[in-house]
N, C-alpha and C positions, 0 to 999 in steps of 0.2 A: 503761947508763952510764945519766945523768937528761941529753935536750936542755939548755941552753944559750945563755942570751938573748947571749953575746954569741959564738957560733958563728952566732946562727939568719943570714935574713935573707929580706924579704919576697920570696915568687915560690920557696920551698923547699919541694918535696916527695915526702911518701911516698905509697908507692902497695905495695898489696899482694893476692893473690888472698885469699877470707876467705874461699870456700868453691866448693868445680870439682869439678859435675855430681852439687848437689843430687838430696837424692832422696827421694822418697814418706815411708822410715823416718821421715830428721827429721824432714815434716814431724812426722811424728804426735809424735816424738819432745819436740819443742818442744809439742807441745800439749798432751801429755805434766806436762811440767816449769811450762808459763803456767798449765794449766788452763783454756785456752779453746780453748773444745771446737768449738769452732767449722764444722759440717760443709763448710762449706766450702773448711777448707783438709787432712778429713779424707777424707773419703766421694766419692766418686767419681762413684755414680751419682747421688746428689742434686744434687752438684755441676753435674753432664749434662744432666738429663732435666724438674729440675726448677729448681736457679738458673737454665739458659741457658751458663754454660760450659764452654771446651771443656776442661777438664786442672782438679784439685786449685791449686789455689797457698798461698802464704807468705805465712803470718802477716806484716802490716807488720813487728810488732817485732823477727821471728827475723831481717827484713832491719838491723833499728837496729842490735840489738844485734851479728851481725856487724861492721856497719860500726861500732861500738864499740869491738871488738876490736881492730881497724886500729888505731885512738887508742890506745888504751890500749900497744900495741903501741911505736906511736911515742912516744909523753911518760910510760909509765911507769902505773906503778897507782896509783890514789889520786892526780891528777897532776887533773883535771876538772875543771876547776869547770861546768862549764857544760855544754850536749849540748842537741840542738835537731835536728831533722828533717823533710822533711815527703818521703812515699810517692810516687812521680811516675808512676808503671810497676809496673806485677804481676810478681809473682818467681815462675816458675815451674818443675815440677820437669825438672831437667835443665839446670837455666840454673849459667854458670860468673861471679860477681860476683869482680869487680876493684874493692877500694876505696882513692880516696886524699886524702891531706888538703896544702891544701896554705896553708903560709903567707899571712898577710894582714895584719897585724901583729904588730909585738912590738913592748908598753910595758911598762909599768911603775903599779902601780897601786895605793894602801896600804901600799906601801913590797916590795911582790911582785911578782915579775918577770911579765909576763903573754902569752903570744902566743894571736892569733887562727887561724881555724884553719878555712876557707871544705872545706868537704865532699859529693862524688858519688863514686856508686858506682853502679857499668852491668855488664851480665851482657855476655854475648859480644860483643852486635851491636852495645854503644857506648851498645844508647841505659841513660841513666838512670835507678836505678830508686828513689833516693836521692837527696835532696840538704839540705845542713843547716851548719851551726855550729860550734865548740865551741872552747869560749876552754879553758885551759892555763895553770898556774902552771908554769918553768921554771928554772932554775939563771941565773942572775946568769951 
């Protein structure tokens, strides 16, 4: 069911868990899908012994993609007109991520009804790992 501008109000929120207990296998699968084979995301020995991190960690774009899935679940496929984020903390294997979109503005532009959304994705400790903004077309 499509979102309707007439049924939305500033402050409305949509939240969902986008990954529960992120696995190293998911990181490797994402590397294969994206073509990003940076060893920081897949090679535990390199990441710990050479780069000095405690473990491999997720690609930023994986976190963005998971957050984007929450957005399309909320506004519908093909309705996003703008989506941008900043990565604010690393995502580690074992993390559970919850993404939330909050309505910041409902407007009309060039005959289209639009909703602006503030986005935050947090890990299981409540630490924000992604922050951003999105705009989507909505029905009147």
